[in-house]
N, CA, C and O atoms as a GROMACS GRO file, in nm:
protein
  336
    1MET      N    1  -0.015   1.726   0.237
    1MET     CA    2   0.008   1.565   0.234
    1MET      C    3  -0.079   1.512   0.370
    1MET      O    4  -0.091   1.560   0.483
    2ARG      N    5  -0.129   1.402   0.311
    2ARG     CA    6  -0.211   1.350   0.447
    2ARG      C    7  -0.102   1.257   0.518
    2ARG      O    8   0.010   1.225   0.477
    3GLU      N    9  -0.164   1.226   0.632
    3GLU     CA   10  -0.083   1.136   0.740
    3GLU      C   11  -0.112   0.994   0.684
    3GLU      O   12  -0.212   0.950   0.627
    4ILE      N   13   0.023   0.927   0.722
    4ILE     CA   14   0.045   0.788   0.685
    4ILE      C   15   0.048   0.718   0.828
    4ILE      O   16   0.120   0.756   0.920
    5ALA      N   17  -0.051   0.597   0.835
    5ALA     CA   18  -0.005   0.515   0.944
    5ALA      C   19   0.002   0.368   0.907
    5ALA      O   20  -0.086   0.302   0.852
    6TYR      N   21   0.104   0.336   0.941
    6TYR     CA   22   0.150   0.173   0.915
    6TYR      C   23   0.083   0.058   1.008
    6TYR      O   24   0.097   0.074   1.129
    7SER      N   25   0.027  -0.033   0.972
    7SER     CA   26  -0.018  -0.143   1.082
    7SER      C   27   0.112  -0.206   1.113
    7SER      O   28   0.209  -0.185   1.040
    8ARG      N   29   0.122  -0.291   1.226
    8ARG     CA   30   0.218  -0.356   1.267
    8ARG      C   31   0.261  -0.458   1.162
    8ARG      O   32   0.380  -0.470   1.135
    9THR      N   33   0.169  -0.533   1.100
    9THR     CA   34   0.196  -0.639   1.002
    9THR      C   35   0.287  -0.568   0.885
    9THR      O   36   0.398  -0.612   0.856
   10ALA      N   37   0.233  -0.459   0.823
   10ALA     CA   38   0.288  -0.378   0.723
   10ALA      C   39   0.444  -0.337   0.749
   10ALA      O   40   0.535  -0.338   0.666
   11LEU      N   41   0.452  -0.304   0.874
   11LEU     CA   42   0.608  -0.262   0.908
   11LEU      C   43   0.682  -0.372   0.930
   11LEU      O   44   0.802  -0.358   0.906
   12LYS      N   45   0.647  -0.476   0.968
   12LYS     CA   46   0.716  -0.613   0.989
   12LYS      C   47   0.769  -0.661   0.861
   12LYS      O   48   0.879  -0.714   0.846
   13VAL      N   49   0.676  -0.636   0.761
   13VAL     CA   50   0.720  -0.683   0.630
   13VAL      C   51   0.805  -0.607   0.565
   13VAL      O   52   0.891  -0.661   0.495
   14LEU      N   53   0.799  -0.472   0.576
   14LEU     CA   54   0.875  -0.379   0.505
   14LEU      C   55   1.024  -0.377   0.564
   14LEU      O   56   1.122  -0.360   0.491
   15THR      N   57   1.032  -0.397   0.715
   15THR     CA   58   1.163  -0.421   0.767
   15THR      C   59   1.252  -0.564   0.719
   15THR      O   60   1.374  -0.573   0.712
   16ARG      N   61   1.165  -0.655   0.693
   16ARG     CA   62   1.228  -0.770   0.656
   16ARG      C   63   1.267  -0.782   0.516
   16ARG      O   64   1.350  -0.866   0.481
   17MET      N   65   1.212  -0.702   0.434
   17MET     CA   66   1.230  -0.723   0.264
   17MET      C   67   1.361  -0.643   0.262
   17MET      O   68   1.408  -0.579   0.356
   18PRO      N   69   1.418  -0.657   0.124
   18PRO     CA   70   1.534  -0.577   0.080
   18PRO      C   71   1.507  -0.441   0.077
   18PRO      O   72   1.402  -0.396   0.030
   19ARG      N   73   1.608  -0.364   0.130
   19ARG     CA   74   1.611  -0.215   0.173
   19ARG      C   75   1.557  -0.153   0.039
   19ARG      O   76   1.453  -0.087   0.048
   20ASN      N   77   1.612  -0.165  -0.073
   20ASN     CA   78   1.563  -0.102  -0.190
   20ASN      C   79   1.417  -0.109  -0.210
   20ASN      O   80   1.349  -0.008  -0.224
   21TRP      N   81   1.375  -0.212  -0.210
   21TRP     CA   82   1.229  -0.257  -0.234
   21TRP      C   83   1.143  -0.184  -0.149
   21TRP      O   84   1.046  -0.122  -0.192
   22ALA      N   85   1.186  -0.191   0.000
   22ALA     CA   86   1.099  -0.103   0.098
   22ALA      C   87   1.106   0.053   0.079
   22ALA      O   88   1.009   0.124   0.101
   23GLU      N   89   1.215   0.097   0.040
   23GLU     CA   90   1.216   0.250   0.021
   23GLU      C   91   1.114   0.282  -0.121
   23GLU      O   92   1.035   0.376  -0.132
   24ARG      N   93   1.140   0.180  -0.220
   24ARG     CA   94   1.051   0.206  -0.330
   24ARG      C   95   0.891   0.210  -0.291
   24ARG      O   96   0.810   0.297  -0.321
   25ILE      N   97   0.872   0.104  -0.226
   25ILE     CA   98   0.727   0.091  -0.174
   25ILE      C   99   0.681   0.221  -0.091
   25ILE      O  100   0.574   0.278  -0.109
   26ARG      N  101   0.780   0.258   0.004
   26ARG     CA  102   0.736   0.367   0.101
   26ARG      C  103   0.738   0.492  -0.002
   26ARG      O  104   0.643   0.569   0.015
   27ASP      N  105   0.829   0.527  -0.107
   27ASP     CA  106   0.802   0.644  -0.199
   27ASP      C  107   0.683   0.639  -0.265
   27ASP      O  108   0.611   0.738  -0.281
   28LYS      N  109   0.654   0.520  -0.307
   28LYS     CA  110   0.502   0.519  -0.394
   28LYS      C  111   0.377   0.549  -0.314
   28LYS      O  112   0.277   0.608  -0.354
   29ILE      N  113   0.406   0.481  -0.157
   29ILE     CA  114   0.285   0.518  -0.071
   29ILE      C  115   0.257   0.681  -0.066
   29ILE      O  116   0.151   0.739  -0.086
   30ARG      N  117   0.380   0.732  -0.035
   30ARG     CA  118   0.396   0.875  -0.014
   30ARG      C  119   0.351   0.974  -0.133
   30ARG      O  120   0.294   1.082  -0.115
   31LEU      N  121   0.388   0.917  -0.260
   31LEU     CA  122   0.327   0.971  -0.368
   31LEU      C  123   0.183   0.958  -0.370
   31LEU      O  124   0.123   1.058  -0.410
   32TYR      N  125   0.107   0.850  -0.335
   32TYR     CA  126  -0.028   0.841  -0.330
   32TYR      C  127  -0.082   0.926  -0.232
   32TYR      O  128  -0.182   0.994  -0.256
   33ALA      N  129  -0.017   0.926  -0.111
   33ALA     CA  130  -0.076   1.028   0.001
   33ALA      C  131  -0.073   1.183  -0.059
   33ALA      O  132  -0.165   1.259  -0.030
   34ASP      N  133   0.014   1.219  -0.128
   34ASP     CA  134   0.003   1.351  -0.182
   34ASP      C  135  -0.062   1.381  -0.272
   34ASP      O  136  -0.116   1.492  -0.269
   35ASN      N  137  -0.081   1.293  -0.389
   35ASN     CA  138  -0.179   1.300  -0.510
   35ASN      C  139  -0.229   1.166  -0.546
   35ASN      O  140  -0.157   1.095  -0.616
   36PRO      N  141  -0.348   1.120  -0.504
   36PRO     CA  142  -0.424   1.022  -0.521
   36PRO      C  143  -0.440   0.984  -0.683
   36PRO      O  144  -0.467   0.868  -0.712
   37THR      N  145  -0.423   1.075  -0.779
   37THR     CA  146  -0.444   1.052  -0.909
   37THR      C  147  -0.336   1.033  -0.985
   37THR      O  148  -0.348   1.018  -1.107
   38ALA      N  149  -0.219   1.032  -0.927
   38ALA     CA  150  -0.097   1.028  -0.994
   38ALA      C  151  -0.040   0.891  -1.016
   38ALA      O  152   0.049   0.861  -1.096
   39LEU      N  153  -0.108   0.811  -0.930
   39LEU     CA  154  -0.096   0.650  -0.976
   39LEU      C  155  -0.207   0.574  -1.018
   39LEU      O  156  -0.230   0.461  -0.974
   40ALA      N  157  -0.285   0.641  -1.112
   40ALA     CA  158  -0.414   0.589  -1.171
   40ALA      C  159  -0.396   0.468  -1.220
   40ALA      O  160  -0.490   0.393  -1.192
   41ASN      N  161  -0.306   0.415  -1.287
   41ASN     CA  162  -0.290   0.292  -1.338
   41ASN      C  163  -0.245   0.173  -1.236
   41ASN      O  164  -0.262   0.054  -1.260
   42ASN      N  165  -0.191   0.224  -1.130
   42ASN     CA  166  -0.152   0.135  -1.028
   42ASN      C  167  -0.234   0.102  -0.920
   42ASN      O  168  -0.221  -0.006  -0.862
   43VAL      N  169  -0.340   0.206  -0.879
   43VAL     CA  170  -0.416   0.185  -0.777
   43VAL      C  171  -0.560   0.149  -0.830
   43VAL      O  172  -0.602   0.196  -0.935
   44LYS      N  173  -0.634   0.059  -0.748
   44LYS     CA  174  -0.763   0.021  -0.763
   44LYS      C  175  -0.839   0.002  -0.629
   44LYS      O  176  -0.786  -0.039  -0.526
   45ARG      N  177  -0.966   0.035  -0.641
   45ARG     CA  178  -1.039  -0.006  -0.530
   45ARG      C  179  -1.107  -0.139  -0.540
   45ARG      O  180  -1.168  -0.182  -0.638
   46LEU      N  181  -1.087  -0.203  -0.414
   46LEU     CA  182  -1.123  -0.381  -0.396
   46LEU      C  183  -1.265  -0.364  -0.392
   46LEU      O  184  -1.323  -0.275  -0.328
   47LYS      N  185  -1.323  -0.460  -0.467
   47LYS     CA  186  -1.449  -0.491  -0.473
   47LYS      C  187  -1.501  -0.543  -0.334
   47LYS      O  188  -1.438  -0.617  -0.258
   48ASP      N  189  -1.623  -0.493  -0.314
   48ASP     CA  190  -1.696  -0.552  -0.185
   48ASP      C  191  -1.623  -0.514  -0.039
   48ASP      O  192  -1.665  -0.556   0.069
   49GLN      N  193  -1.509  -0.428  -0.052
   49GLN     CA  194  -1.446  -0.366   0.064
   49GLN      C  195  -1.465  -0.231   0.064
   49GLN      O  196  -1.417  -0.169  -0.031
   50ASP      N  197  -1.532  -0.160   0.163
   50ASP     CA  198  -1.543  -0.027   0.167
   50ASP      C  199  -1.420   0.046   0.196
   50ASP      O  200  -1.362   0.031   0.304
   51GLY      N  201  -1.376   0.124   0.102
   51GLY     CA  202  -1.271   0.227   0.152
   51GLY      C  203  -1.141   0.160   0.112
   51GLY      O  204  -1.041   0.232   0.105
   52LEU      N  205  -1.129   0.020   0.083
   52LEU     CA  206  -1.003  -0.042   0.055
   52LEU      C  207  -0.943  -0.016  -0.083
   52LEU      O  208  -1.017  -0.024  -0.181
   53VAL      N  209  -0.814   0.014  -0.100
   53VAL     CA  210  -0.753   0.032  -0.213
   53VAL      C  211  -0.611  -0.065  -0.232
   53VAL      O  212  -0.537  -0.091  -0.138
   54ARG      N  213  -0.592  -0.107  -0.355
   54ARG     CA  214  -0.462  -0.169  -0.375
   54ARG      C  215  -0.369  -0.078  -0.459
   54ARG      O  216  -0.397  -0.012  -0.558
   55LEU      N  217  -0.257  -0.092  -0.398
   55LEU     CA  218  -0.134  -0.013  -0.467
   55LEU      C  219  -0.041  -0.113  -0.530
   55LEU      O  220   0.020  -0.191  -0.455
   56ARG      N  221  -0.024  -0.119  -0.669
   56ARG     CA  222   0.104  -0.217  -0.710
   56ARG      C  223   0.220  -0.156  -0.743
   56ARG      O  224   0.240  -0.060  -0.817
   57VAL      N  225   0.305  -0.232  -0.670
   57VAL     CA  226   0.473  -0.174  -0.697
   57VAL      C  227   0.531  -0.281  -0.705
   57VAL      O  228   0.551  -0.352  -0.606
   58GLY      N  229   0.575  -0.320  -0.851
   58GLY     CA  230   0.633  -0.443  -0.908
   58GLY      C  231   0.547  -0.559  -0.874
   58GLY      O  232   0.431  -0.561  -0.917
   59ASP      N  233   0.597  -0.665  -0.794
   59ASP     CA  234   0.547  -0.781  -0.794
   59ASP      C  235   0.479  -0.780  -0.644
   59ASP      O  236   0.425  -0.881  -0.597
   60TRP      N  237   0.487  -0.655  -0.575
   60TRP     CA  238   0.436  -0.640  -0.429
   60TRP      C  239   0.309  -0.559  -0.434
   60TRP      O  240   0.294  -0.469  -0.516
   61ARG      N  241   0.213  -0.592  -0.339
   61ARG     CA  242   0.073  -0.532  -0.320
   61ARG      C  243   0.074  -0.472  -0.189
   61ARG      O  244   0.101  -0.530  -0.084
   62VAL      N  245   0.043  -0.342  -0.205
   62VAL     CA  246  -0.008  -0.282  -0.091
   62VAL      C  247  -0.166  -0.231  -0.066
   62VAL      O  248  -0.221  -0.147  -0.138
   63VAL      N  249  -0.233  -0.301   0.056
   63VAL     CA  250  -0.355  -0.273   0.080
   63VAL      C  251  -0.390  -0.168   0.185
   63VAL      O  252  -0.348  -0.165   0.300
   64MET      N  253  -0.464  -0.090   0.133
   64MET     CA  254  -0.472   0.044   0.234
   64MET      C  255  -0.621   0.089   0.240
   64MET      O  256  -0.708   0.066   0.157
   65ARG      N  257  -0.632   0.159   0.360
   65ARG     CA  258  -0.753   0.222   0.353
   65ARG      C  259  -0.759   0.354   0.356
   65ARG      O  260  -0.709   0.423   0.445
   66ASP      N  261  -0.832   0.402   0.243
   66ASP     CA  262  -0.796   0.542   0.215
   66ASP      C  263  -0.914   0.635   0.280
   66ASP      O  264  -1.025   0.648   0.229
   67GLU      N  265  -0.882   0.683   0.372
   67GLU     CA  266  -0.948   0.779   0.466
   67GLU      C  267  -0.891   0.908   0.486
   67GLU      O  268  -0.802   0.942   0.407
   68SER      N  269  -0.925   0.984   0.575
   68SER     CA  270  -0.866   1.112   0.601
   68SER      C  271  -0.722   1.088   0.646
   68SER      O  272  -0.640   1.176   0.619
   69VAL      N  273  -0.677   0.960   0.724
   69VAL     CA  274  -0.572   0.913   0.739
   69VAL      C  275  -0.528   0.804   0.671
   69VAL      O  276  -0.580   0.702   0.715
   70LEU      N  277  -0.447   0.782   0.572
   70LEU     CA  278  -0.416   0.681   0.492
   70LEU      C  279  -0.351   0.566   0.581
   70LEU      O  280  -0.243   0.591   0.635
   71GLN      N  281  -0.403   0.459   0.598
   71GLN     CA  282  -0.389   0.333   0.681
   71GLN      C  283  -0.328   0.223   0.595
   71GLN      O  284  -0.399   0.144   0.534
   72VAL      N  285  -0.206   0.222   0.592
   72VAL     CA  286  -0.138   0.104   0.529
   72VAL      C  287  -0.162  -0.032   0.615
   72VAL      O  288  -0.105  -0.052   0.722
   73LEU      N  289  -0.242  -0.112   0.560
   73LEU     CA  290  -0.273  -0.267   0.631
   73LEU      C  291  -0.182  -0.361   0.613
   73LEU      O  292  -0.120  -0.416   0.704
   74TYR      N  293  -0.165  -0.388   0.458
   74TYR     CA  294  -0.082  -0.488   0.444
   74TYR      C  295   0.035  -0.486   0.329
   74TYR      O  296   0.005  -0.436   0.220
   75VAL      N  297   0.137  -0.526   0.343
   75VAL     CA  298   0.211  -0.528   0.218
   75VAL      C  299   0.264  -0.701   0.205
   75VAL      O  300   0.322  -0.772   0.288
   76THR      N  301   0.226  -0.726   0.088
   76THR     CA  302   0.246  -0.874   0.051
   76THR      C  303   0.294  -0.886  -0.089
   76THR      O  304   0.294  -0.791  -0.168
   77SER      N  305   0.337  -1.010  -0.118
   77SER     CA  306   0.383  -1.041  -0.251
   77SER      C  307   0.251  -1.054  -0.340
   77SER      O  308   0.138  -1.064  -0.293
   78ARG      N  309   0.278  -1.053  -0.466
   78ARG     CA  310   0.148  -1.057  -0.542
   78ARG      C  311   0.077  -1.201  -0.536
   78ARG      O  312  -0.045  -1.206  -0.552
   79GLY      N  313   0.147  -1.313  -0.515
   79GLY     CA  314   0.055  -1.422  -0.518
   79GLY      C  315  -0.036  -1.466  -0.385
   79GLY      O  316  -0.130  -1.545  -0.377
   80SER      N  317   0.035  -1.375  -0.273
   80SER     CA  318  -0.046  -1.421  -0.156
   80SER      C  319  -0.140  -1.297  -0.091
   80SER      O  320  -0.177  -1.301   0.026
   81THR      N  321  -0.165  -1.215  -0.160
   81THR     CA  322  -0.242  -1.092  -0.134
   81THR      C  323  -0.371  -1.119  -0.083
   81THR      O  324  -0.407  -1.090   0.031
   82TYR      N  325  -0.446  -1.179  -0.174
   82TYR     CA  326  -0.583  -1.195  -0.142
   82TYR      C  327  -0.636  -1.319  -0.091
   82TYR      O  328  -0.754  -1.351  -0.094
   83ARG      N  329  -0.537  -1.387  -0.041
   83ARG     CA  330  -0.568  -1.513   0.030
   83ARG      C  331  -0.589  -1.500   0.157
   83ARG      O  332  -0.516  -1.418   0.213
   84GLU      N  333  -0.683  -1.567   0.237
   84GLU     CA  334  -0.712  -1.544   0.371
   84GLU      C  335  -0.755  -1.679   0.442
   84GLU      O  336  -0.785  -1.679   0.561
   0.00000   0.00000   0.00000
């Protein structure tokens, strides 16, 4: 299994959301770190973003940098994920 590093903003969102959703999201991230092909339908590479992938967990989106260490950058709701 690869190492998983959470950004400060991702940890902040995970601690403020309902516990059952936070556990579900962390489980999906661990599953992706173990076997990236296991969630083929729920993981997509982001266009024009080198090394960034999007993991879908219900109405939540997890944006990660897929390198030797899996970096979880953002955890956001579906509607606000791609706005900046």
